[in-house]
C-alpha positions as CSV (number, residue, x, y, z in Angstrom):
1,M,33.3,72.5,-65.9
2,D,29.6,73.2,-65.3
3,G,29.2,76.7,-63.9
4,D,26.2,75.6,-61.8
5,S,28.7,73.8,-59.5
6,F,29.9,77.2,-58.3
7,H,26.7,78.9,-57.3
8,F,27.2,78.0,-53.6
9,L,30.2,80.4,-53.8
10,D,28.0,83.4,-54.7
11,G,28.6,86.5,-52.4
12,G,31.6,84.9,-50.8
13,G,34.1,87.6,-51.6
14,A,37.8,87.1,-52.3
15,M,38.1,83.7,-50.7
16,A,35.2,82.4,-52.7
17,A,37.1,83.4,-55.9
18,A,40.2,81.7,-54.5
19,I,38.3,78.5,-53.9
20,A,36.9,78.6,-57.4
21,D,40.4,79.0,-58.9
22,F,42.0,76.4,-56.7
23,D,43.0,73.0,-58.2
24,W,41.2,70.7,-55.7
25,S,41.9,67.6,-57.8
26,V,45.4,67.5,-56.2
27,T,43.9,67.3,-52.7
28,P,41.8,64.7,-50.9
29,M,38.7,66.9,-51.6
30,G,38.8,66.2,-55.4
31,P,37.0,68.4,-58.0
32,I,34.3,70.8,-56.8
33,R,31.6,69.0,-58.9
34,H,32.1,66.0,-56.7
35,W,31.7,67.8,-53.4
36,P,28.8,66.7,-51.2
37,A,25.9,69.0,-50.6
38,A,26.6,69.4,-46.9
39,L,30.1,70.8,-47.7
40,K,28.7,73.3,-50.2
41,V,25.9,74.5,-48.0
42,T,28.2,74.9,-44.9
43,L,30.9,76.6,-47.0
44,S,28.4,79.0,-48.4
45,I,27.4,80.0,-44.9
46,V,31.0,80.5,-43.9
47,L,32.0,82.5,-46.9
48,N,29.0,84.9,-46.6
49,S,29.6,85.5,-42.9
50,A,31.2,88.8,-41.7
51,F,32.5,87.0,-38.6
52,P,35.9,85.1,-38.9
53,K,35.2,81.5,-39.7
54,A,37.2,78.5,-40.9
55,L,35.7,75.2,-42.1
56,C,37.8,72.1,-41.6
57,W,36.5,69.1,-43.7
58,G,37.0,65.4,-43.3
59,P,39.4,63.4,-41.1
60,G,42.4,65.5,-42.4
61,L,40.6,68.8,-41.5
62,I,41.2,70.3,-45.0
63,T,40.8,74.0,-44.4
64,F,38.6,76.6,-46.0
65,Y,38.1,80.1,-44.6
66,N,36.4,83.4,-45.3
67,D,37.7,86.9,-45.9
68,A,37.2,87.8,-42.2
69,F,39.6,85.0,-41.1
70,V,42.5,86.3,-43.2
71,P,43.8,88.8,-40.6
72,I,44.0,86.0,-38.0
73,L,46.2,84.0,-40.3
74,G,48.7,86.8,-40.9
75,E,51.5,85.7,-43.1
76,K,50.1,82.1,-43.0
77,H,47.6,83.2,-45.7
78,P,47.2,81.8,-48.3
79,C,46.8,78.3,-46.9
80,L,43.7,77.2,-48.6
81,G,43.3,73.4,-48.8
82,R,45.9,72.6,-46.2
83,P,45.2,70.5,-43.1
84,F,44.3,72.7,-40.2
85,G,46.9,71.0,-38.0
86,A,49.6,71.8,-40.5
87,I,48.6,75.5,-40.6
88,W,48.7,75.8,-36.8
89,T,51.5,73.3,-36.1
90,E,53.1,75.4,-33.4
91,A,49.9,75.4,-31.4
92,W,48.5,72.0,-32.4
93,H,49.4,70.4,-29.0
94,E,46.9,72.8,-27.5
95,I,44.1,73.1,-30.1
96,G,44.4,69.6,-31.6
97,P,42.6,67.9,-28.6
98,I,39.8,70.5,-28.9
99,S,39.5,69.7,-32.6
100,D,39.3,66.0,-31.8
101,K,36.3,66.7,-29.5
102,A,34.6,68.5,-32.4
103,L,35.1,65.5,-34.7
104,A,33.7,63.3,-31.9
105,G,30.5,65.5,-31.9
106,Q,31.3,67.8,-29.0
107,S,31.3,71.6,-29.2
108,T,33.8,73.6,-27.2
109,Y,33.6,77.3,-26.5
110,V,36.6,79.1,-25.0
111,E,37.2,82.7,-24.0
112,D,40.5,84.6,-24.2
113,F,42.4,81.4,-24.8
114,P,46.2,82.0,-24.9
115,L,48.2,80.6,-27.7
116,T,51.8,81.1,-28.8
117,I,51.7,81.3,-32.6
118,N,54.0,82.2,-35.5
119,R,52.1,84.2,-38.2
120,R,54.6,87.0,-38.8
121,G,58.0,85.2,-38.7
122,T,58.4,85.3,-34.9
123,P,56.6,83.6,-32.1
124,E,53.9,85.8,-30.4
125,K,51.5,85.3,-27.6
126,A,47.9,86.0,-28.8
127,Y,44.5,85.4,-27.3
128,F,41.3,84.1,-29.0
129,T,37.7,83.5,-28.1
130,F,36.4,80.7,-30.3
131,C,34.1,77.8,-30.7
132,Y,35.0,74.5,-32.4
133,S,31.7,72.8,-33.3
134,P,31.0,69.6,-35.3
135,V,29.6,69.8,-38.8
136,R,27.1,67.0,-39.7
137,D,25.8,65.9,-43.1
138,E,22.2,65.1,-43.9
139,S,22.5,61.7,-42.3
140,G,23.8,63.2,-39.0
141,Q,27.4,62.0,-39.5
142,V,30.1,64.3,-38.3
143,V,32.0,65.3,-41.4
144,G,34.0,68.3,-40.3
145,M,34.6,71.1,-37.8
146,L,33.6,74.7,-37.9
147,D,36.0,77.2,-36.2
148,T,34.2,80.5,-35.3
149,V,36.8,82.8,-33.8
150,M,37.6,86.3,-32.7
151,E,41.1,87.5,-31.7
152,T,41.0,89.2,-28.3
153,T,44.7,90.0,-27.8
154,G,44.1,93.8,-27.6
155,K,41.3,93.3,-25.1
156,V,43.3,91.1,-22.9
157,H,46.3,93.5,-22.9
158,S,44.0,96.4,-22.1
159,E,42.5,94.5,-19.1
160,H,46.0,93.6,-17.9
161,L,47.1,97.2,-18.1
162,A,43.9,98.2,-16.2
163,R,44.8,95.7,-13.4
164,L,48.3,97.1,-13.2
165,R,46.9,100.7,-12.9
166,N,44.5,99.6,-10.2
167,R,47.2,97.9,-8.2
168,E,49.4,101.0,-8.5
169,L,46.4,103.2,-7.4
170,I,45.8,101.0,-4.4
171,H,49.5,101.0,-3.5
172,R,49.7,104.8,-4.0
173,S,46.6,105.3,-1.8
174,Q,48.0,103.1,1.0
175,N,51.3,104.9,0.8
176,T,49.6,108.3,1.0
177,L,47.5,107.3,4.0
178,A,50.6,106.1,5.8
179,V,52.4,109.4,5.1
180,L,49.3,111.4,6.1
181,S,49.1,109.5,9.4
182,A,52.8,110.2,10.2
183,M,52.4,113.8,9.1
184,I,49.5,114.5,11.3
185,S,51.1,112.8,14.3
186,Q,54.5,114.6,13.9
187,T,53.0,118.0,13.0
188,H,50.9,118.1,16.2
189,R,53.7,116.7,18.4
190,H,56.2,119.3,17.3
191,S,54.0,122.4,17.1
192,S,53.9,124.9,19.9
193,S,50.3,125.9,19.2
194,L,47.2,124.8,17.3
195,E,47.6,127.7,14.8
196,E,51.2,126.6,14.1
197,A,50.0,123.0,13.6
198,Q,47.3,124.1,11.2
199,V,49.8,126.2,9.1
200,K,52.3,123.3,8.9
201,A,49.6,120.8,8.1
202,Q,48.2,122.9,5.3
203,Q,51.7,123.4,3.8
204,R,52.4,119.7,3.9
205,L,49.1,118.8,2.4
206,S,49.8,121.2,-0.4
207,A,53.2,119.4,-1.0
208,L,51.3,116.1,-1.0
209,S,48.9,117.4,-3.6
210,R,51.7,118.6,-5.8
211,A,53.2,115.1,-5.7
212,Q,49.9,113.7,-6.9
213,D,49.7,116.3,-9.7
214,V,53.1,115.4,-11.1
215,L,52.0,111.8,-11.3
216,G,48.7,112.6,-13.1
217,D,47.4,109.7,-15.1
218,R,50.8,108.5,-16.3
219,I,51.0,104.8,-17.0
220,Q,51.9,102.8,-13.9
221,G,52.2,106.1,-12.0
222,E,55.7,107.1,-13.1
223,A,57.2,110.5,-13.4
224,E,60.5,112.1,-14.5
225,L,62.7,113.0,-11.5
226,A,63.4,116.5,-12.8
227,N,59.6,117.2,-12.9
228,I,59.2,115.8,-9.4
229,V,61.9,118.1,-8.0
230,R,60.6,121.2,-9.8
231,H,57.0,120.6,-8.7
232,A,58.1,120.1,-5.1
233,L,60.1,123.3,-5.0
234,S,57.8,125.4,-7.1
235,P,56.3,127.4,-4.1
236,F,59.8,128.4,-3.0
237,A,61.1,129.1,-6.5
238,A,58.1,131.5,-6.9
239,E,59.5,133.5,-4.1
240,G,62.8,134.1,-6.0
241,A,64.8,131.3,-4.3
242,G,67.9,130.2,-6.0
243,F,67.6,126.6,-7.2
244,E,69.7,124.5,-9.6
245,V,68.3,121.2,-10.8
246,L,70.8,118.9,-12.5
247,G,70.7,115.3,-13.6
248,P,70.1,112.8,-16.4
249,P,66.5,111.5,-17.3
250,V,65.3,109.1,-14.6
251,R,61.8,107.8,-14.1
252,I,60.5,107.3,-10.5
253,D,57.4,105.3,-9.6
254,G,54.4,106.6,-7.7
255,A,55.1,105.5,-4.1
256,R,58.6,107.0,-4.3
257,V,57.3,110.2,-5.9
258,T,55.1,111.0,-2.9
259,T,57.8,110.4,-0.3
260,L,60.5,112.3,-2.2
261,S,58.3,115.3,-2.9
262,L,57.4,115.6,0.8
263,A,61.1,115.3,1.8
264,L,62.1,118.0,-0.7
265,H,59.4,120.2,0.7
266,E,60.6,119.8,4.2
267,L,64.2,120.5,3.2
268,A,63.2,123.6,1.3
269,T,61.0,124.8,4.2
270,N,64.0,124.5,6.6
271,A,66.3,126.1,4.1
272,S,64.0,129.1,3.8
273,K,63.8,129.5,7.6
274,Y,67.3,128.7,8.7
275,G,69.5,127.8,5.8
276,A,70.6,128.9,2.3
277,L,67.2,130.2,1.2
278,S,67.0,132.5,4.2
279,T,69.6,134.9,2.6
280,P,69.6,136.5,-0.9
281,E,73.0,135.0,-1.6
282,G,72.0,131.5,-0.8
283,K,71.6,128.7,-3.3
284,V,70.3,125.2,-3.3
285,T,71.5,122.6,-5.9
286,V,69.5,119.3,-6.4
287,E,71.6,117.0,-8.5
288,W,71.7,113.3,-9.3
289,R,73.6,110.7,-11.2
290,L,73.3,107.0,-12.2
291,D,76.2,104.6,-11.6
292,P,76.4,100.9,-12.6
293,E,76.9,98.6,-9.7
294,A,76.7,94.8,-9.7
295,G,74.6,94.8,-12.9
296,R,72.1,97.4,-11.5
297,E,71.7,101.2,-11.9
298,V,72.2,103.0,-8.6
299,L,70.8,106.5,-8.2
300,T,72.7,109.0,-6.1
301,L,70.7,112.2,-5.3
302,E,72.1,115.1,-3.4
303,W,70.6,118.3,-1.8
304,I,73.4,120.8,-1.4
305,E,73.0,124.2,0.3
306,R,75.5,127.1,-0.1
307,G,75.7,130.7,0.8
308,G,73.5,130.6,3.9
309,P,74.3,130.8,7.6
310,P,76.2,127.9,9.1
311,P,73.7,125.1,9.8
312,V,72.8,123.9,13.2
313,P,71.8,120.2,13.5
314,P,68.2,119.9,14.9
315,E,67.9,119.1,18.6
316,R,64.8,116.9,18.1
317,T,63.4,114.5,15.5
318,G,60.5,116.1,13.6
319,F,58.5,115.2,10.5
320,G,61.2,116.4,8.2
321,T,63.9,114.2,9.9
322,F,61.5,111.3,9.8
323,L,60.9,111.7,6.1
324,V,64.6,112.3,5.1
325,L,66.3,109.6,7.3
326,R,63.6,107.0,7.6
327,A,60.8,107.1,5.1
328,L,62.9,108.1,2.1
329,P,65.5,105.4,2.3
330,Q,62.9,102.8,3.2
331,E,60.7,103.7,0.2
332,F,63.7,103.7,-2.2
333,G,65.4,100.6,-0.7
334,G,68.6,102.5,-0.1
335,A,70.5,104.7,2.4
336,A,70.2,108.4,3.3
337,S,72.5,110.7,5.3
338,V,72.4,114.4,6.3
339,D,75.6,116.4,7.0
340,Y,75.9,119.9,8.4
341,P,79.2,121.4,7.1
342,D,79.7,125.2,7.5
343,E,78.7,125.9,3.9
344,G,75.3,124.4,4.3
345,V,73.1,121.3,4.8
346,R,73.8,118.4,2.6
347,L,71.6,115.4,2.0
348,R,72.6,112.3,0.1
349,L,70.3,109.5,-1.0
350,T,71.8,106.3,-2.6
351,A,69.4,103.6,-3.9
352,P,69.1,101.1,-6.7
353,L,66.5,102.1,-9.3
354,D,64.9,98.7,-9.1
355,R,64.1,96.9,-5.9
356,T,64.6,93.3,-6.9
């Protein structure tokens, strides 16, 4: 074969070599020496491009592609010389009509187009920004289609994750504002002086800050329950208080973290003033377990005081009672109860981990 027939493949990389070695006589394309000039010129442009491109020629859309297009194909490569529709048969019901427009002379540009494809043995959802444009010969006749494409799956997933984080941030902010509003109202209502209200407010704001610290920048605002408990109780543990924290790994989402942290702070504050933490012998255990129930995991969390003076039920409903008996079960979608046996205050929260 005349070597001059292959000069249009110069600089085309691995796929140019593959085209030169391919037996085109068994395809509708026929031998390379018979290919029209429009095909050779267009294919030279495709092969020398660093951007992923595929050239689909003739009514059957016989496929050529460059080196940059290989990663998009995955395990479909090599598929040189096959009809474009046969290569992407699983997605042809979506991209076939766009190809028809190109063959009719109409270009189509699409951004972040979702396709379910099978290029690694299993179906996967991927996203592509591409342009299908007609290819014309020297007489102006449409003789094929050029696919210029970039996969944007990673970008789309990143944007989706960013939206999730933004929604979580908005929800967390709204929850924090609601808690702050209740905290300010209850603190002033149940304080005997402005000085007392200022001290209580500062302590509760510190507890709120610790709740945000434990969340940090974790994905979707989740945190380990053990970390939540330890952060909430850290000011009291620093004073030598006896705490025991027991339970399996459990992740809690952001809105629940805030409410639980504040509730634990209120319980510890009361325990240090009137309960188990007001005596050297006193001890507080925070423990939890997971139980299967109707196909769901149910969390049972308990606050157990021992070794302190016999507890006295509060005579009025303050911010702590509001958090423990109203806000906490409402946020967790469960139930909470507080008992006052002689050995010490006992709180129990029962709630499903999911809120479907």
